Each structure stands twice: as C-alpha cells, then as structure tokens.
N, C-alpha and C positions, 0 to 999 in steps of 0.2 A: 825375683830376689827377695822381696819382703816375705813371700810365702815360705821360701826355704829358710829364712831367718826364724820365722815363727815355728816351723817344724823342728828346727834345731834348738829352739828355746832361747834364741838370742834377739828376737825381734820385738818382744813385748814392750821393752822400754822405749823403743823408737815409735811404736804404734801409740803408746800412751802419751808421748810428747805431741804427736800429731793430733790426737784427740783433744788434748788440753789447748793447743793453739786454735783448733777449730771452734772450741767452746768460747774462747776469747773473741774470736771474730764474730760469732753469732751474737754474743752479748753486746759487742760494740755496735753492730747494726741496730739492735733494739734500742740501745741508749741514744743512738743518732736519731732514730725516728721519734723519740720523746723530746729531744732537745731542740730540734730545728723548729717545730711549731711555736716554741716559746722564745725564739730568738728575737731580741728587741731592737736590733740594729736597723731593721727595715720597717718598723711599725709606723713611724711618724714622718721621718724625712730621710733624705739620702745620707746625711752626715751621721745619723744615729744618735744625735744629741738629745738631751732631755727637753721635752716640749715646754713652752711657757704656760703658766697656770692662769686661766681666766678668773677675774674677780668681778664682784658686783660694781656697777657704775656708781660714782659718788652721788650723794643727795644734792649737792650744790651743782647746778649746771655749769658745764665748761664749754666754751665756744671754741671748737676746733674746725679747721678747714677740711672736714671730711664729711662726705654725704652719708647720713644714716641709711640703713642700720649698720652699726659697727660694734665691736666687742673690745672692751678694755682688757689689757694684759698687764700683769704685775711686772714691773721693770726690775732688773737686777743691776748691780753695780758693774762697772766696766771690767773690773778684775774677775768677777764671777763669770762673766760672759766669755772672756778670752781664755780662761782655763780649760773649759770643755772643748773650745775650738782648737787650742793647741794640742790637746790630747787626741782629738779625732784626726788632726792633721798627720800625726805620726802613727796612727793606729792602722793595723793590718786586719782587715775583716776576715772572718772564717773562710769565706770562699777563696780569698787570695792565698791564705796559708795552705788550704787544701790543694790548690792548683800547683803551688811550689813543691809540695811533698808528693804529688801524684796520687792523691786520694780521690779517685774518680767518682766513687759512690757519694761522697760528701758533696762534691761539686754538683752532681746530678740532683741530689735531694734539695739543695739550697736553691738552685735555679728553678726547679719545678715549684717549690713553695713560695719563693720570693723572686719573681722574674726581674724586679728592679735591681737585684744584686749584680746584674751584668754591667751596671754602671760603675761598680766599685773600682777604685784605683788606689795604688799605694803611694807613699810620698814621692816616688820617682815617676808618677803618672803612668804606671804599668797596670793594665787590666788583667783579667784572668787569662785571656788568650796569650798575651805577651809573656806572662810569667810561666805558662805551660811550655811555650816555645823556648824560652831562655833556659829553663831547667830540664829540657829534653824529656818531658813527661808525655810519652806517646799516648797512653790511655786517655788522659784528660784532653789532649789535643784532638784525638779522633772523636771523642764524644762531642766536643764543641763544634767540630766540623759537620756532624750529623744534625745539629740543631739549626733551626731557622733563626739565626741571630741577626740583629740589626746590622746594617752595613757599617756603621761607625765602629763596631767592635774590631773589624778587620783592618780599618784604616787608622786605628789608634797608634800614636807614637808616644814615646816616653819624653822625659824632660831634656834629653839630648837629641831628640829628633829621630831616634831609632825606631823603625817599624819592626813588624814580626820577622821580615826577611833579614833585617840587620841583626836581630838577636839570634836568629837561627844560624847566621854566618859567624857569630862571635864565639870565640873559644876562650874559656877562662882557665884552662889547664886541668880541670877536673875530668876524670875518666868516667863518663856517663855510661859507656857501653860495656857490656860484659863480654869482651873479646880480648884474647891474649895478644900482646904485641902492639907496638905503636902503629904499624901499618894498618892493622884492622881497626884500630881506634880512628885513624884518619878516614878509612872507608866509611865507618859509621857516621862521622861528621859530614862527609860528602852526601851520603844518602839522606840524612836528616835535613840538610840544607835544601837539597833538590825536592824533597818531599813537601816541605813547607812552602816552597816557592810555587809548586804546582797547584796547591790548594788555596793560595791567596789570590786576590784580584791582581791583574797585571799592573795596575797603576801603582799599587803599594810596593812593588818589587823594583821599580825604576827610580824611585825618589832618592834623594840624598839626605843624609843627616846633617846636624849642625856643623860638623867638621868637613862637610863637602865630600863625604865618602858614600859610594854605592854599596849595596850588600856584597857584591863581588870583591870590592876593594877591602872591605872589612874581613872577609874570609881569607884573602891572600895575606893580609897583614897579621891577623891573629893566629893563623895556622902555619906560619913560616917555621917556627921552631919545631912544631910537631912534624912537619914534613921532613926536616933534617933528621929528627929522631927515627921517623919511620923508614927513611932511606938507609940509615945506618943499621937498624934492626933487620931490615930485609936483606941487606948484603951479607951480614954475618950469618943469618939463618940460612940463606941460600948456599953460602960457602960450606957450612957444616953439613947440610943435607946432601950437597953434591958429592962430598967426600964419602959419605955413607953409601950413596947410590953407586959410586964408582967401585967401592969395595964389594958391595953386593953383586954388582955385575961381574966382577972378576971371579968371585967364588962361584956364581951361578954358571958362568961360562966353563969353568973347570969341571964343575959337576956334570954339566950337560954333555961334555965331550968324553966323560968316563963311562964305560959300559959295564954295569955290574954283571958278574958271572963270566965275562969274556965273550969272544966271538967264536962261532963255529968255523973251524979251519977249512972245512969243505965248501960250505955255502957262503961264508962271510957274514951271515946274519947273527944277531945276538942269540946266545944260548937260551936266555929267558924270554925271548920274544913270544908274545901272545899271552903271557901271564898278566893278570890285573895289576899286580904290584909294579911290574916293570912298565906297563903302560902309564900308570899314575906317575911314576918317577920321570918318565920321558916328557910327559906333558907339563908337569909342574916345573921341572927344571928349565924347559923352554920358555914357559910363561915368566918365570923369575928373571931369566936373562933379558928377555924383550922388554919387560916392564921396568926393570932397573935402568936399562939404557934410555928408555923413553923419559923416565923421571929425571935422569941426568941432563937430558936435552932441555927439559922445562926449567930446571934450576939454572942452567947456563944462560937460558933466554932471559931469566929475571936479572942476572948480573949484567946483561947487555942492554937492559931497558933504560929509558930516559929518567924514570922516577920523578915525573912531574905530578902536581897535585891531582890533575884530572885522570892520570893513569891509575891512581889508587882507587878509583871508583869501581872499576870492573876489570880492567885489563890485567894489572899485576896480581890482584887477589885470585883471579881465575887461574893464572899460571901457577901460583903457589898451591892452590887447591888441587889442581891436576897433578902437579909434581908429587905432593904428599900422598895422594890417592894411589898413584902408580907405584910409589916407593913402598908403601905399606902392603900393597897387593903382592909385589915382588918378594917382600920378606916373608909373607904368609906362604906363598908358593914355594919358596926356598925351604922353609921348615917342613912342608909336606914332602918335598923331594928328599 
C-alpha cells in the first residue's frame, strides 16, 4: 500500500512523517545514554538526598563516647534536614515514571547502570514491578520477568497490602487494551490477570490485602460493572449479526436454488453445466448458504451462553470470532456467486 501511494505521488508526506518520528526516537535514545550516567539519585544513598559535608575537626578536643577514628560532619538545622526528606518522600524516581508509562528502554538502562534502583518505591510503597502490573505495561513486565531480580521485588506490597496479583486483578475503568467492545476488554483483563499470576510466586497470589480480600475477590468486585457492560454489548452485537446472517442465508438459499440458463428439457441437467462460470456460481452459492447458517448458529449460541466472567476468557470470544469469520466468508462467497 505504501509503495502504491508513493507511485501515485501521495505517500511522500506519510513517509516524511515516519522519517521524522524515527529521527526523534533515535535522538531520544542517544540523549538517554548521556543522561543516565549523570543521574544523581543513586550516587550516595537510596533516598537520593544531598550528602553531608565533612569538615575539619576542631582544635579544641571534644570528649565523645565514640571510638576513633571518626569523621565530623557539619550539622544542619532541623528545618533544613526535613525539607529534602519531605521532598524525597513524595518524589517519583525516573525508573518508576518509566515503568508507569511503559518505557521499557529507560527501565532497562537504569537497572543496568544502577542496580540499586530496583529498591525504589513511590509514596504508596509500589516498586517498579507493581507499577508495571497496575498500569498494564506488558513490555516492562516481560523485561522484569527475564531479569534475575531479588525475591523481595516479587513479594512487595503497597501501603494497602496489595500484591502484584491484587493490582493485576484491580480495574480502574481505563481501557488499556486496543480491542473494540467491552467483551474483548474484559477478555484482555482476564488474560492479564492470569498471565501475572502464572509468573508470580504462588505465595504472593494467595495472600490477603488489608481489607481481607484475595486477588480473586478484587477481580470480581472491580470488574462487576465491566461484566454487565460486556454482556449487554455482546447480546446487542450477536442480535445484530444474527439478523444479517439470517438475511444472507435467505438470499444465498434463493440464489443456490435458481439455475442460470435453465434446464435441459430432455436430460434435466443445467444447460450451462460444465462451464467454469457455472461451476464457480454453484460452489460459491453453496458455500455462502452453508457458512451463513453456521454463523447464525454461533450467534444464537452466544445468546444462550451464561455470560459469566470466566466465560469471557476463551469460550464466548471464540464463538464470536467463529461467527464473524463464517459470516464474512459467506458474504464474500455470495458476492462471487
């Protein structure tokens, strides 16, 4: 398609936009490689605060209950000490921001340059793994799973006692998956929840949060409204497609029972029998009729389904996929006939 656009003289603008975007991505990676080695958050301590400045010991001896050797540090006022502490308390480090936004390259570069960054948590005590799971960042989560991370990373819980399994089961109402319809959104949520549970230690999937809820309880509660919307969308969609399938089956049956050119009065065979066009018509009309009836059966099967949450994982979406596939095939065959 791009080649045809270029030949017709209409694709140069699109190609230039792709080139400009690629240039920005290339420069972004080069800037990233320059910035990360100069990152000061992990130079001295975990909190990333300004280190205390050593000073020369006083001339007059001071008797302290500390065994030498020791170093004197310049003391600051209480207000000056608490200000950086409060700032760091609510500070979100670059690796946490990158994990929330799904910037897998930044997370990879920071972890390889500063392995201590894996200890970073936000004000809600969520580390990089919990943020990736909560925001459905598949690329970041897959990268973290491939790394040999310490065990505490997988057992981390936030300030409400939610583990990675709880956050994977929690639905905030945002549509993370690029799928049309509420039913396929629910399927994406089910797949993500099960995918996270498989890759987590079994012990972290059976614990309860501070409200006494298991990950399954959180999923059932937070996805209750989405399940209702998915059921309504599925019923309306199946009813619409079943009407189209029934109409297509009716027309395909009428076309398949009509013989072009008529019949031979002596033999009873079609006059055009044996010609390629007649053979193509006979086969395509038969395929259109059979496939439209099959699609109608699948859509009626969806209307008679239970529509529970676990059914949206594989059972109902497969029926919908098969029904649409057979319906589109029957429409194409009908056009050929």
